[in-house]
C-alpha positions as CSV (number, residue, x, y, z in Angstrom):
1,M,0.0,-0.1,-0.1
2,N,1.2,3.4,-0.8
3,Q,1.9,5.7,2.3
4,P,-1.1,7.8,2.7
5,T,-0.8,11.7,3.0
6,N,-3.0,13.7,5.1
7,Q,-4.8,14.9,2.0
8,I,-7.9,13.9,0.2
9,R,-6.9,11.4,-2.7
10,I,-8.8,11.2,-5.9
11,L,-8.4,8.1,-8.2
12,V,-9.4,8.7,-11.8
13,I,-10.4,5.6,-13.8
14,Q,-10.1,6.4,-17.5
15,A,-11.5,4.0,-20.0
16,N,-12.0,4.5,-23.8
17,P,-11.4,0.9,-25.5
18,P,-11.6,0.3,-29.0
19,G,-15.1,0.4,-30.5
20,T,-16.3,3.0,-28.3
21,A,-17.0,6.7,-29.1
22,P,-13.8,8.8,-28.4
23,L,-13.8,10.8,-25.2
24,D,-11.6,13.7,-24.2
25,S,-10.6,12.1,-21.1
26,D,-7.4,14.0,-20.7
27,L,-9.2,17.4,-21.2
28,E,-11.6,16.5,-18.5
29,Q,-8.9,15.5,-16.0
30,R,-7.1,18.7,-16.7
31,K,-10.2,20.7,-16.0
32,L,-10.5,18.7,-12.8
33,A,-7.1,19.6,-11.6
34,A,-7.5,23.1,-12.6
35,A,-10.7,23.4,-10.7
36,L,-8.9,22.0,-7.4
37,L,-5.9,24.3,-8.0
38,A,-8.0,27.4,-8.0
39,A,-10.2,26.2,-5.0
40,L,-10.1,28.0,-1.7
41,D,-9.2,24.6,0.2
42,R,-6.8,23.3,-2.4
43,A,-4.2,22.3,0.3
44,R,-6.4,19.6,1.5
45,F,-6.4,17.8,-1.9
46,A,-3.6,15.8,-3.3
47,P,-3.0,15.8,-7.2
48,A,-5.4,13.5,-8.8
49,I,-4.1,9.8,-9.7
50,T,-4.9,8.5,-13.1
51,L,-5.4,4.9,-14.2
52,P,-5.5,5.2,-17.8
53,A,-6.8,2.6,-20.3
54,A,-8.3,0.8,-17.1
55,R,-8.6,-3.0,-17.3
56,I,-11.0,-4.9,-14.9
57,E,-8.1,-6.6,-13.2
58,D,-6.4,-3.3,-12.6
59,L,-9.0,-1.9,-10.2
60,P,-8.5,-4.0,-7.0
61,R,-4.7,-3.5,-6.7
62,T,-4.9,0.3,-7.9
63,L,-7.5,0.9,-5.1
64,H,-5.4,-1.0,-2.4
65,Y,-2.2,0.9,-3.4
66,H,-3.5,4.5,-3.5
67,Q,-6.4,4.2,-0.8
68,P,-8.4,7.0,-2.4
69,H,-11.3,9.0,-0.8
70,I,-13.0,9.7,-4.2
71,L,-13.2,7.2,-7.3
72,H,-14.0,9.2,-10.4
73,F,-14.7,7.1,-13.5
74,I,-14.3,8.6,-17.0
75,G,-15.8,6.3,-19.7
76,H,-18.9,4.7,-21.1
77,G,-21.8,2.8,-19.6
78,D,-24.1,0.5,-21.6
79,G,-27.5,1.3,-20.1
80,A,-27.8,-1.5,-17.7
81,G,-25.2,-0.1,-15.2
82,E,-22.3,-2.1,-17.0
83,L,-19.1,-0.1,-17.4
84,L,-17.0,-0.6,-20.5
85,L,-13.2,-1.1,-19.7
86,N,-10.3,-2.1,-21.8
87,A,-9.8,-5.9,-22.5
88,S,-6.9,-7.6,-20.9
89,D,-4.9,-7.5,-24.2
90,D,-6.2,-3.8,-24.7
91,R,-7.4,-4.9,-28.3
92,G,-11.1,-4.8,-27.3
93,Q,-13.5,-4.0,-24.6
94,A,-14.3,-5.8,-21.3
95,V,-17.8,-5.5,-19.7
96,L,-17.8,-4.9,-16.0
97,A,-21.3,-5.9,-14.8
98,A,-22.8,-3.6,-11.9
99,T,-23.0,-6.6,-9.7
100,N,-19.4,-7.3,-10.2
101,L,-18.4,-3.8,-9.6
102,A,-20.4,-3.7,-6.3
103,D,-18.7,-6.8,-5.2
104,L,-15.2,-5.5,-5.8
105,I,-16.0,-2.3,-4.0
106,A,-17.5,-4.2,-1.1
107,I,-14.4,-6.4,-0.8
108,Y,-12.1,-3.3,-0.9
109,Q,-14.1,-1.2,1.6
110,A,-14.2,-4.1,4.1
111,E,-10.5,-3.7,4.9
112,A,-9.5,-0.4,3.4
113,T,-7.3,2.0,5.4
114,T,-9.0,4.8,3.6
115,P,-12.5,3.7,2.7
116,L,-14.1,5.4,-0.4
117,Q,-16.5,8.3,0.5
118,I,-17.6,9.3,-3.0
119,I,-17.9,7.4,-6.4
120,L,-18.7,9.6,-9.3
121,L,-19.6,7.6,-12.5
122,A,-19.3,10.1,-15.2
123,G,-20.6,8.0,-18.2
124,C,-23.9,7.2,-19.9
125,D,-26.7,5.2,-17.9
126,T,-24.6,4.5,-14.8
127,A,-27.4,4.8,-12.3
128,P,-28.2,1.1,-12.0
129,A,-24.5,0.6,-10.9
130,A,-24.7,3.6,-8.5
131,Q,-27.7,2.2,-6.9
132,L,-26.1,-0.9,-6.1
133,L,-22.8,0.9,-5.0
134,R,-24.5,2.9,-2.3
135,A,-24.8,-0.1,-0.1
136,H,-21.0,0.2,0.4
137,V,-20.1,3.9,-0.1
138,P,-21.7,7.1,1.5
139,C,-22.4,8.9,-1.8
140,V,-22.4,7.6,-5.3
141,I,-23.2,9.9,-8.3
142,G,-24.5,8.3,-11.4
143,T,-26.5,9.3,-14.6
144,T,-30.0,8.0,-15.6
145,D,-29.6,8.4,-19.4
146,D,-27.1,9.3,-22.3
147,I,-25.4,12.4,-21.0
148,L,-23.3,14.4,-23.4
149,D,-19.6,14.2,-23.2
150,A,-19.2,17.9,-23.3
151,A,-21.7,18.4,-20.3
152,V,-19.5,16.1,-18.1
153,R,-16.1,17.4,-19.3
154,D,-16.7,21.0,-19.5
155,V,-19.1,21.7,-16.7
156,L,-20.2,18.9,-14.5
157,T,-16.7,17.8,-13.4
158,P,-15.0,21.0,-13.0
159,A,-18.0,22.6,-11.2
160,F,-18.3,19.7,-8.8
161,Y,-14.7,19.7,-7.8
162,A,-14.5,23.3,-7.7
163,A,-17.3,23.5,-5.1
164,L,-15.9,20.4,-3.3
165,G,-12.4,22.2,-3.1
166,D,-13.9,25.3,-1.6
167,G,-15.0,23.1,1.4
168,R,-18.6,22.8,0.5
169,S,-20.5,19.6,1.4
170,V,-21.2,16.8,-1.2
171,G,-24.8,17.8,-1.6
172,N,-24.1,21.4,-2.1
173,A,-21.2,20.7,-4.6
174,L,-23.5,18.5,-6.7
175,A,-26.3,21.0,-6.6
176,A,-23.9,23.8,-7.8
177,A,-22.7,21.4,-10.6
178,R,-26.3,20.8,-11.8
179,A,-27.1,24.5,-11.6
180,E,-24.1,25.3,-13.7
181,L,-25.2,22.7,-16.2
182,R,-28.6,24.4,-16.7
183,S,-26.9,27.8,-16.9
184,Q,-24.7,26.6,-19.7
185,G,-27.6,25.1,-21.8
186,Y,-27.3,21.5,-20.5
187,A,-30.7,21.5,-18.6
188,E,-31.6,17.9,-19.8
189,D,-28.3,16.6,-18.7
190,A,-28.5,18.3,-15.3
191,E,-31.7,16.1,-14.6
192,M,-29.7,13.0,-15.6
193,V,-27.3,13.4,-12.7
194,Q,-28.4,11.8,-9.5
195,I,-26.9,11.1,-6.1
196,Y,-27.6,7.9,-4.3
197,T,-26.7,7.6,-0.6
198,R,-26.1,4.9,2.0
199,G,-28.7,4.3,4.6
200,N,-29.3,7.6,6.5
201,V,-26.2,9.5,5.0
202,D,-27.2,13.1,4.2
203,P,-25.0,14.5,1.4
204,A,-25.5,18.1,2.8
205,T,-23.6,17.2,5.8
206,L,-20.8,15.2,4.2
207,R,-17.7,17.5,3.9
208,P,-14.1,16.5,2.7
209,Q,-12.4,18.0,5.7
210,A,-14.1,15.5,7.9
211,W,-12.3,12.7,6.1
212,L,-8.9,13.7,7.3
213,T,-7.4,13.0,10.6
214,A,-6.5,16.3,12.5
215,R,-3.6,14.5,14.1
216,S,0.0,15.5,13.3
217,P,2.0,12.6,12.0
218,L,5.3,14.0,13.4
219,P,4.9,13.1,17.2
220,L,3.5,9.6,16.3
221,A,6.3,9.0,13.9
222,Y,8.8,10.1,16.7
223,L,7.3,7.7,19.3
224,Q,7.3,4.8,16.8
225,S,10.9,5.5,16.3
226,L,11.8,5.1,20.0
227,F,11.2,1.5,19.8
228,D,14.4,1.3,17.6
229,Q,16.5,3.4,19.9
230,P,18.3,2.8,23.2
231,W,16.3,4.2,26.2
232,A,18.4,7.3,26.7
233,T,18.4,11.1,26.6
234,V,16.8,12.2,23.3
235,S,16.7,15.6,21.4
236,L,13.4,17.3,21.5
237,A,14.2,18.8,18.0
238,D,12.9,15.3,16.9
239,I,9.5,16.5,17.9
240,Q,9.8,20.3,17.4
241,R,12.4,21.5,14.9
242,D,13.0,24.8,16.8
243,R,13.9,23.0,20.2
244,R,17.5,22.7,21.2
245,D,17.1,21.0,24.5
246,Q,17.1,17.4,25.4
247,A,14.8,15.1,27.7
248,Q,14.8,11.8,29.2
249,L,12.7,9.2,27.5
250,L,11.0,8.5,30.9
251,D,9.8,12.2,31.2
252,L,8.2,11.8,27.8
253,Y,6.3,8.7,28.6
254,V,5.0,9.9,31.9
255,P,2.1,11.9,30.3
256,L,0.9,8.8,28.6
257,P,-2.3,7.7,30.4
258,V,-1.3,4.3,31.4
259,D,1.9,2.9,32.6
260,F,1.7,-1.0,32.3
261,T,3.4,-4.3,31.1
262,I,1.7,-7.0,29.0
263,V,3.3,-10.4,29.8
264,V,2.8,-13.2,27.2
265,K,3.4,-16.8,27.5
266,T,4.3,-18.7,24.3
267,E,4.7,-22.1,23.1
268,R,6.4,-23.0,19.7
269,G,6.2,-19.3,18.6
270,A,2.6,-18.9,19.4
271,I,1.0,-16.9,22.3
272,V,-1.0,-19.2,24.5
273,D,-1.7,-16.9,27.5
274,W,-1.3,-13.2,28.4
275,W,-2.0,-10.7,31.2
276,A,-1.6,-6.9,32.0
277,K,-0.1,-5.5,35.1
278,V,0.5,-2.1,36.3
279,N,4.0,-1.0,36.8
280,E,5.6,0.0,40.1
281,I,7.7,3.0,40.8
282,H,11.1,1.8,41.9
283,D,13.7,3.6,44.0
284,D,15.9,4.3,41.0
285,R,13.2,6.2,39.4
286,R,12.3,8.0,42.5
287,L,15.9,9.2,42.5
288,A,15.6,10.4,39.0
289,Y,12.5,12.3,39.7
290,A,14.2,14.1,42.7
291,E,17.3,14.9,40.6
292,S,15.1,16.3,37.8
293,S,13.4,18.8,39.9
294,I,14.2,22.4,39.1
295,D,13.4,25.8,40.5
296,G,10.0,27.2,39.4
297,E,8.4,23.7,39.0
298,A,6.6,21.5,41.5
299,D,9.0,19.9,43.9
300,A,10.1,16.3,43.4
301,E,7.7,14.8,46.0
302,E,4.6,16.4,44.3
303,L,5.9,15.3,40.9
304,L,6.3,11.8,42.3
305,A,2.8,11.9,43.7
306,Q,1.4,12.9,40.5
307,R,3.3,9.9,38.7
308,E,2.6,7.4,41.4
309,Q,-1.0,7.6,40.7
310,V,-2.6,4.2,39.7
311,R,-3.8,4.4,36.2
312,Q,-5.2,1.4,34.7
313,W,-7.0,0.5,31.4
314,A,-10.2,0.2,33.3
315,N,-10.0,3.8,34.2
316,L,-10.1,4.5,30.3
317,R,-12.9,2.0,29.9
318,V,-10.5,-0.2,27.8
319,E,-11.3,-3.7,28.6
320,E,-9.9,-7.2,27.3
321,P,-10.9,-6.9,23.7
322,G,-9.0,-3.6,23.4
323,L,-5.8,-5.1,24.9
324,A,-6.4,-8.2,22.8
325,Q,-5.6,-6.1,19.7
326,I,-2.1,-5.3,21.1
327,V,-1.5,-8.9,21.9
328,A,-2.5,-9.7,18.3
329,G,0.1,-7.3,17.2
330,I,2.7,-8.9,19.3
331,Q,1.9,-12.3,17.8
332,Q,2.4,-10.9,14.4
333,K,5.9,-9.7,15.2
334,I,6.8,-13.2,16.7
335,A,5.6,-14.9,13.6
336,V,7.7,-12.8,11.3
């Protein structure tokens, strides 16, 4: 899997196989990129990724590798919700049935690191596929008839992503795109574009910024790296680049909510039993706290009292199933 960034990722699937009417796929994608580049919230969006001349067998691995938030299809539908992709040998066309596409997406969504939030099927007669896909994706946009390529390329796609890039909701972005279609003389095409949602999902409340984690990756990466370093004094510049002082790893870990140890019993490389226990404060650590006390801060006894508070997983409402996930991770490392 490609390392995900803290940006919204768009995967564009292009297919214009032999025997189908030519499409200006490159021009549509250029207009999509230009719309996002000019958007108010453009920093939240990564450059769109393209899968050109897409074949059916390309879809699963491309989804798993890029982990997109949005899947945008540029191609032809056949009226029954089937998508026309390139054949395996690229000499003809392959038909991806709506039911097979729904199965593919359901399998991907089940274990995706970044589940799809929107699928936009920008082709003719894609509504039947969209109706099946909404069981697995919050919002799916499809068409109920033969939509003009120019309407999609020149208006629908750029207008939708321009509004989405401005931080507007999915519902509002689609409404803006349909309004733009009508104003540009594509009133019939505007009526063909429909949105299908999963369960009680309200597209008016679904906003792209909610798909991103607000957590900075730097401290997390730093803590992960500690497992590969000696337990010693470290530079705080690893966490904040403008810091020039150092700190004991013990002091860095004290603010964590729980001080505990997981003990595992193994037989032939497999964990057969495990239990968790709260760590005790030993005399050598008492001495370390006393020596670390400086003027202007709480005295050593007060610091020690704070750090000796018993903090258990139960206090955080974390029960055995939660700890079992940690044990499962330990088992994976043992098995490697």
